MIFIMI-167123 format. One record per residue: x, y, z of N, C-alpha, C in turn; residue in three letters; residue number from 1. Coordinates in nm, 4 decimals. Example, Ala and Ser with C-alpha at 12.3 -4.5 7.8 and 13.67 -1.06 7.14 Angstrom:
2
        n.X        n.Y        n.Z       ca.X       ca.Y       ca.Z        c.X        c.Y        c.Z   type   seq
     1.3190    -0.5690     0.7800     1.2300    -0.4500     0.7800     1.3200    -0.3300     0.7800    ALA     1
     1.2850    -0.2250     0.7080     1.3670    -0.1060     0.7140     1.2900     0.0030     0.7870    SER     2
END
This chain:
130
        n.X        n.Y        n.Z       ca.X       ca.Y       ca.Z        c.X        c.Y        c.Z   type   seq
    -2.0325    -2.0720    -4.3510    -2.0150    -2.1388    -4.2224    -2.1093    -2.0764    -4.1199    UNK     1
    -2.1765    -2.1596    -4.0434    -2.2697    -2.1135    -3.9420    -2.1945    -2.0939    -3.8114    UNK     2
    -2.1986    -1.9735    -3.7605    -2.1290    -1.9496    -3.6350    -2.1768    -1.8224    -3.5681    UNK     3
    -2.1418    -1.8110    -3.4397    -2.1611    -1.6893    -3.3626    -2.0245    -1.6347    -3.3268    UNK     4
    -2.0130    -1.5045    -3.3329    -1.8862    -1.4393    -3.3020    -1.9105    -1.3372    -3.1917    UNK     5
    -1.8515    -1.3634    -3.0759    -1.8642    -1.2705    -2.9637    -1.7428    -1.1796    -2.9582    UNK     6
    -1.7652    -1.0544    -2.9228    -1.6552    -0.9585    -2.9143    -1.6933    -0.8465    -2.8187    UNK     7
    -1.5950    -0.7629    -2.7875    -1.6210    -0.6439    -2.7071    -1.5683    -0.6483    -2.5657    UNK     8
    -1.5128    -0.7596    -2.5246    -1.4591    -0.7677    -2.3905    -1.3356    -0.6806    -2.3740    UNK     9
    -1.2924    -0.6676    -2.2498    -1.1736    -0.5880    -2.2225    -1.1565    -0.5653    -2.0745    UNK    10
    -1.0643    -0.4779    -2.0436    -1.0341    -0.4409    -1.9050    -1.0954    -0.3046    -1.8764    UNK    11
    -1.1707    -0.2969    -1.7682    -1.2374    -0.1722    -1.7334    -1.2368    -0.1575    -1.5823    UNK    12
    -1.2368    -0.0356    -1.5356    -1.2430    -0.0107    -1.3925    -1.3854    -0.0270    -1.3415    UNK    13
    -1.3964    -0.0600    -1.2160    -1.5288    -0.0703    -1.1537    -1.6046     0.0604    -1.1738    UNK    14
    -1.7317     0.0458    -1.2066    -1.8130     0.1619    -1.2386    -1.8159     0.1961    -1.3857    UNK    15
    -1.7284     0.1353    -1.4624    -1.7210     0.1617    -1.6055    -1.8223     0.0805    -1.6844    UNK    16
    -1.8044     0.0826    -1.8170    -1.9001     0.0144    -1.9021    -1.8292    -0.0521    -2.0204    UNK    17
    -1.8962    -0.1506    -2.0753    -1.8544    -0.2188    -2.1972    -1.9793    -0.2585    -2.2744    UNK    18
    -1.9645    -0.2766    -2.4037    -2.0727    -0.3301    -2.4851    -2.0217    -0.4523    -2.5590    UNK    19
    -2.0831    -0.5639    -2.5310    -2.0484    -0.6880    -2.5996    -2.1375    -0.7050    -2.7223    UNK    20
    -2.0803    -0.7674    -2.8243    -2.1546    -0.7955    -2.9472    -2.1507    -0.9445    -2.9777    UNK    21
    -2.2596    -0.9938    -3.0295    -2.2696    -1.1342    -3.0718    -2.3250    -1.1328    -3.2138    UNK    22
    -2.2394    -1.1609    -3.3097    -2.2774    -1.1537    -3.4501    -2.2976    -1.2933    -3.5075    UNK    23
    -2.4064    -1.3103    -3.5774    -2.4376    -1.4394    -3.6392    -2.3966    -1.4395    -3.7861    UNK    24
    -2.3419    -1.5496    -3.8301    -2.3149    -1.5674    -3.9724    -2.3661    -1.7044    -4.0143    UNK    25
    -2.4254    -1.7099    -4.1311    -2.4774    -1.8356    -4.1825    -2.6188    -1.8677    -4.1382    UNK    26
    -2.6763    -1.7858    -4.0505    -2.8149    -1.8049    -4.0118    -2.8684    -1.6732    -3.9562    UNK    27
    -2.9983    -1.6671    -3.9430    -3.0604    -1.5480    -3.8845    -3.1163    -1.5835    -3.7476    UNK    28
    -3.1464    -1.4814    -3.6694    -3.1948    -1.5023    -3.5337    -3.3454    -1.5313    -3.5257    UNK    29
    -3.4118    -1.5363    -3.6398    -3.5561    -1.5605    -3.6388    -3.5893    -1.6855    -3.5584    UNK    30
    -3.6807    -1.6691    -3.4631    -3.7313    -1.7783    -3.3801    -3.6272    -1.8341    -3.2829    UNK    31
    -3.5164    -1.7624    -3.2655    -3.4153    -1.8062    -3.1704    -3.4211    -1.7238    -3.0425    UNK    32
    -3.3801    -1.7851    -2.9343    -3.3479    -1.7140    -2.8120    -3.1968    -1.6990    -2.8091    UNK    33
    -3.1509    -1.5758    -2.7919    -3.0076    -1.5483    -2.7891    -2.9732    -1.5085    -2.6463    UNK    34
    -2.8765    -1.5762    -2.5913    -2.8453    -1.5607    -2.4496    -2.6978    -1.5339    -2.4285    UNK    35
    -2.6708    -1.4463    -2.3352    -2.5345    -1.4236    -2.2893    -2.5120    -1.5038    -2.1616    UNK    36
    -2.4054    -1.5815    -2.1625    -2.3612    -1.6545    -2.0444    -2.2276    -1.5968    -2.0002    UNK    37
    -2.1900    -1.6263    -1.8781    -2.0560    -1.5922    -1.8328    -2.0035    -1.7031    -1.7436    UNK    38
    -1.8726    -1.7104    -1.7409    -1.8080    -1.8120    -1.6590    -1.6862    -1.7498    -1.5933    UNK    39
    -1.6931    -1.7396    -1.4621    -1.5811    -1.6884    -1.3848    -1.4894    -1.8045    -1.3491    UNK    40
    -1.3629    -1.7765    -1.3196    -1.2683    -1.8832    -1.2848    -1.3209    -1.9700    -1.1712    UNK    41
    -1.3199    -2.1012    -1.1930    -1.3610    -2.1944    -1.0894    -1.5103    -2.2063    -1.0697    UNK    42
    -1.5876    -2.1442    -1.1567    -1.7322    -2.1464    -1.1420    -1.7979    -2.2001    -1.2683    UNK    43
    -1.9222    -2.2386    -1.2558    -1.9966    -2.2892    -1.3699    -2.0430    -2.1777    -1.4616    UNK    44
    -2.0935    -2.2163    -1.5770    -2.1423    -2.1193    -1.6740    -2.2794    -2.0695    -1.6287    UNK    45
    -2.2946    -1.9386    -1.6262    -2.4141    -1.8735    -1.5703    -2.4858    -1.7932    -1.6774    UNK    46
    -2.6142    -1.8162    -1.6925    -2.6933    -1.7339    -1.7837    -2.7103    -1.5954    -1.7253    UNK    47
    -2.6836    -1.4923    -1.8063    -2.6865    -1.3542    -1.7602    -2.8083    -1.2803    -1.8142    UNK    48
    -2.8305    -1.2921    -1.9434    -2.9401    -1.2198    -2.0065    -2.9775    -1.2887    -2.1359    UNK    49
    -3.1051    -1.2818    -2.1700    -3.1525    -1.3459    -2.2926    -3.2526    -1.2567    -2.3631    UNK    50
    -3.2587    -1.2764    -2.4941    -3.3532    -1.2035    -2.5771    -3.4250    -1.3038    -2.6660    UNK    51
    -3.5571    -1.3018    -2.6581    -3.6355    -1.3892    -2.7437    -3.6694    -1.3147    -2.8719    UNK    52
    -3.6248    -1.3649    -2.9856    -3.6551    -1.2986    -3.1121    -3.8003    -1.3192    -3.1520    UNK    53
    -3.8661    -1.4156    -3.0888    -4.0058    -1.4436    -3.1213    -4.0966    -1.3295    -3.0783    UNK    54
    -4.0775    -1.2826    -2.9546    -4.1662    -1.1781    -2.9046    -4.0925    -1.0602    -2.8432    UNK    55
    -3.9596    -1.0615    -2.8507    -3.8814    -0.9505    -2.7984    -3.8643    -0.9508    -2.6479    UNK    56
    -3.9086    -1.0552    -2.5794    -3.8938    -1.0599    -2.4343    -3.7468    -1.0599    -2.3952    UNK    57
    -3.7194    -0.9884    -2.2873    -3.5837    -0.9812    -2.2342    -3.5819    -1.0422    -2.0946    UNK    58
    -3.4729    -1.1081    -2.0643    -3.4573    -1.1737    -1.9350    -3.3212    -1.1373    -1.8774    UNK    59
    -3.3184    -1.1191    -1.7460    -3.1945    -1.0847    -1.6766    -3.1886    -1.1577    -1.5430    UNK    60
    -3.0688    -1.1906    -1.5021    -3.0551    -1.2364    -1.3650    -3.0573    -1.1147    -1.2737    UNK    61
    -3.0930    -1.1387    -1.1486    -3.1145    -1.0273    -1.0555    -2.9903    -0.9403    -1.0392    UNK    62
    -2.8739    -1.0007    -1.0409    -2.7520    -0.9264    -1.0118    -2.7153    -0.8257    -1.1211    UNK    63
    -2.7765    -0.8344    -1.2376    -2.7432    -0.7393    -1.3442    -2.8607    -0.6510    -1.3820    UNK    64
    -2.9756    -0.6744    -1.3235    -3.0924    -0.5913    -1.3558    -3.0640    -0.4452    -1.3239    UNK    65
    -3.1002    -0.3600    -1.4167    -3.0756    -0.2178    -1.3997    -2.9379    -0.1743    -1.4439    UNK    66
    -2.8497    -0.2687    -1.4681    -2.7136    -0.2345    -1.5115    -2.6859    -0.2822    -1.6537    UNK    67
    -2.7387    -0.3975    -1.6897    -2.7153    -0.4551    -1.8222    -2.8417    -0.4425    -1.9066    UNK    68
    -2.8221    -0.4241    -2.0366    -2.9336    -0.4184    -2.1301    -2.9001    -0.5000    -2.2539    UNK    69
    -2.9909    -0.5893    -2.2902    -2.9719    -0.6699    -2.4106    -3.0569    -0.6098    -2.5223    UNK    70
    -3.0007    -0.6091    -2.6422    -3.0718    -0.5526    -2.7566    -3.0226    -0.6205    -2.8832    UNK    71
    -3.0888    -0.5896    -2.9933    -3.0486    -0.6538    -3.1184    -3.0586    -0.5574    -3.2347    UNK    72
    -2.9787    -0.5850    -3.3342    -2.9865    -0.5170    -3.4639    -3.0089    -0.6278    -3.5644    UNK    73
    -3.1339    -0.6509    -3.5995    -3.1651    -0.7648    -3.6851    -3.1014    -0.7536    -3.8228    UNK    74
    -3.0912    -0.6309    -3.8728    -3.0305    -0.6134    -4.0042    -2.8849    -0.6584    -4.0046    UNK    75
    -2.8189    -0.6366    -3.8926    -2.6786    -0.6773    -3.8810    -2.6647    -0.8151    -3.8185    UNK    76
    -2.7776    -0.8764    -3.7847    -2.7773    -1.0079    -3.7201    -2.6823    -1.0085    -3.6010    UNK    77
    -2.6986    -0.9086    -3.5184    -2.6121    -0.8921    -3.4023    -2.6950    -0.8640    -3.2782    UNK    78
    -2.6564    -0.9262    -3.1694    -2.7164    -0.8996    -3.0396    -2.6105    -0.8352    -2.9516    UNK    79
    -2.6514    -0.7339    -2.8767    -2.5602    -0.6592    -2.7928    -2.5935    -0.6800    -2.6454    UNK    80
    -2.4919    -0.6655    -2.5635    -2.5121    -0.6600    -2.4192    -2.4393    -0.5365    -2.3695    UNK    81
    -2.5172    -0.4344    -2.3377    -2.4608    -0.3128    -2.2808    -2.4479    -0.3336    -2.1315    UNK    82
    -2.3251    -0.3211    -2.0828    -2.2978    -0.3459    -1.9414    -2.2489    -0.2170    -1.8773    UNK    83
    -2.3291    -0.1617    -1.7904    -2.2947    -0.0380    -1.7204    -2.2698    -0.0662    -1.5726    UNK    84
    -2.2101     0.0301    -1.5055    -2.1833     0.0187    -1.3608    -2.1207    -0.1155    -1.3276    UNK    85
    -2.0196    -0.1498    -1.4015    -1.9574    -0.2808    -1.3844    -1.8943    -0.2957    -1.2476    UNK    86
    -1.9010    -0.4180    -1.1969    -1.8471    -0.4521    -1.0665    -1.7414    -0.5608    -1.0839    UNK    87
    -1.6572    -0.5747    -0.9839    -1.5521    -0.6769    -0.9926    -1.6126    -0.8163    -1.0082    UNK    88
    -1.7284    -0.8375    -0.9497    -1.7918    -0.9690    -0.9617    -1.8476    -0.9973    -1.1009    UNK    89
    -1.8442    -0.9003    -1.1895    -1.8835    -0.9240    -1.3289    -1.7680    -0.9809    -1.4114    UNK    90
    -1.6510    -0.9876    -1.3516    -1.5357    -1.0414    -1.4218    -1.5590    -1.1866    -1.4595    UNK    91
    -1.5459    -1.2166    -1.5873    -1.5717    -1.3520    -1.6373    -1.5448    -1.3550    -1.7870    UNK    92
    -1.5425    -1.4748    -1.8408    -1.5488    -1.4908    -1.9853    -1.6961    -1.4952    -2.0240    UNK    93
    -1.7332    -1.4124    -2.1187    -1.8722    -1.4028    -2.1621    -1.8890    -1.4744    -2.2965    UNK    94
    -1.9949    -1.5534    -2.3046    -2.0281    -1.6286    -2.4248    -2.1691    -1.5944    -2.4698    UNK    95
    -2.1928    -1.6000    -2.5993    -2.3298    -1.5923    -2.6466    -2.3691    -1.7269    -2.7068    UNK    96
    -2.4960    -1.7552    -2.6989    -2.5483    -1.8810    -2.7512    -2.6863    -1.8550    -2.8100    UNK    97
    -2.7249    -1.9389    -2.9038    -2.8556    -1.9247    -2.9679    -2.9216    -2.0609    -2.9794    UNK    98
    -3.0495    -2.0626    -2.9512    -3.1238    -2.1886    -2.9579    -3.2699    -2.1576    -2.9873    UNK    99
    -3.3346    -2.2477    -3.0574    -3.4791    -2.2361    -3.0789    -3.5488    -2.3021    -2.9610    UNK   100
    -3.5963    -2.2197    -2.8729    -3.6659    -2.2674    -2.7537    -3.8141    -2.2357    -2.7707    UNK   101
    -3.9021    -2.3308    -2.7514    -4.0458    -2.2996    -2.7601    -4.0805    -2.1820    -2.6707    UNK   102
    -4.1553    -2.0848    -2.7228    -4.1830    -1.9623    -2.6465    -4.2343    -1.9863    -2.5055    UNK   103
    -4.3154    -2.0888    -2.4867    -4.3709    -2.1134    -2.3533    -4.2670    -2.1665    -2.2555    UNK   104
    -4.1515    -2.2056    -2.3070    -4.0482    -2.2638    -2.2212    -3.9322    -2.1689    -2.1942    UNK   105
    -3.9262    -2.0569    -2.2656    -3.8105    -1.9690    -2.2546    -3.7918    -1.9192    -2.1121    UNK   106
    -3.8993    -1.8718    -2.0516    -3.8878    -1.8111    -1.9191    -3.8282    -1.9067    -1.8174    UNK   107
    -3.8617    -2.0350    -1.8290    -3.8151    -2.1298    -1.7288    -3.6837    -2.1978    -1.7618    UNK   108
    -3.6329    -2.1774    -1.8840    -3.5157    -2.2557    -1.9249    -3.3987    -2.1734    -1.9759    UNK   109
    -3.4164    -2.0436    -1.9985    -3.3136    -1.9692    -2.0696    -3.1798    -1.9680    -1.9975    UNK   110
    -3.1781    -1.9859    -1.8699    -3.0537    -1.9770    -1.7953    -2.9724    -2.1057    -1.7981    UNK   111
    -3.0306    -2.2135    -1.8461    -2.9640    -2.3441    -1.8418    -2.8790    -2.3635    -1.9666    UNK   112
    -2.7467    -2.3701    -1.9545    -2.6617    -2.3848    -2.0735    -2.6859    -2.5157    -2.1477    UNK   113
    -2.7402    -2.6153    -2.0808    -2.7636    -2.7442    -2.1468    -2.8721    -2.7351    -2.2538    UNK   114
    -2.9520    -2.6300    -2.2464    -3.0586    -2.6121    -2.3449    -3.0016    -2.5728    -2.4815    UNK   115
    -2.8846    -2.5138    -2.4810    -2.8258    -2.4569    -2.6030    -2.7345    -2.5608    -2.6665    UNK   116
    -2.7871    -2.6323    -2.7616    -2.7128    -2.7428    -2.8208    -2.6596    -2.7113    -2.9596    UNK   117
    -2.6982    -2.5974    -3.0167    -2.6606    -2.5727    -3.1555    -2.5495    -2.4706    -3.1709    UNK   118
    -2.5719    -2.3490    -3.1240    -2.4771    -2.2429    -3.1550    -2.4219    -2.1778    -3.0292    UNK   119
    -2.2903    -2.1754    -3.0240    -2.2180    -2.1046    -2.9187    -2.1090    -2.0210    -2.9840    UNK   120
    -2.0929    -1.8999    -2.9337    -1.9796    -1.8202    -2.9772    -1.8596    -1.8496    -2.8895    UNK   121
    -1.7425    -1.8072    -2.9364    -1.6255    -1.8192    -2.8515    -1.6351    -1.7146    -2.7418    UNK   122
    -1.5640    -1.7282    -2.6379    -1.5744    -1.6357    -2.5264    -1.5007    -1.5059    -2.5505    UNK   123
    -1.5467    -1.4036    -2.4788    -1.4753    -1.2763    -2.4776    -1.4576    -1.2384    -2.3308    UNK   124
    -1.3355    -1.2045    -2.2935    -1.3012    -1.1844    -2.1543    -1.3347    -1.0429    -2.1093    UNK   125
    -1.4062    -1.0350    -1.9989    -1.4355    -0.9072    -1.9336    -1.3667    -0.9079    -1.7981    UNK   126
    -1.2810    -0.8104    -1.7770    -1.2101    -0.7979    -1.6498    -1.2418    -0.6617    -1.5906    UNK   127
    -1.2968    -0.6630    -1.4699    -1.3318    -0.5389    -1.4021    -1.2391    -0.5231    -1.2825    UNK   128
    -1.1612    -0.4193    -1.2844    -1.0666    -0.3953    -1.1760    -1.1301    -0.3053    -1.0705    UNK   129
    -1.1027    -0.3382    -0.9464    -1.1625    -0.2609    -0.8361    -1.0664    -0.1531    -0.7882    UNK   130
END
């Protein structure tokens, strides 16, 4: 079965850290862009960070730059999101998604959830208490 499995969420105090994992089964990440999205209550789904397996490029939204790091373990077919210095505004359900996006289009499209039509993981809840 082809799927993505997201895990690692939990409850943490502000200033703390968590590491989310997105594991692929039934396919490999070759030529895919793997992106972490989040959705807070009452808000739309927001692209947080992406990793292009084609060239290793990493993308972040401004609000997480310097705090979050995306990485991968290709042997384990897993992408990680290390989240440090967590803030209450990081509270959300986090999802991972994978899509084959042409390399020239990744920079301009990775944040748009509509681009990801094939693979989505289930959400993992991150709650940051202040």
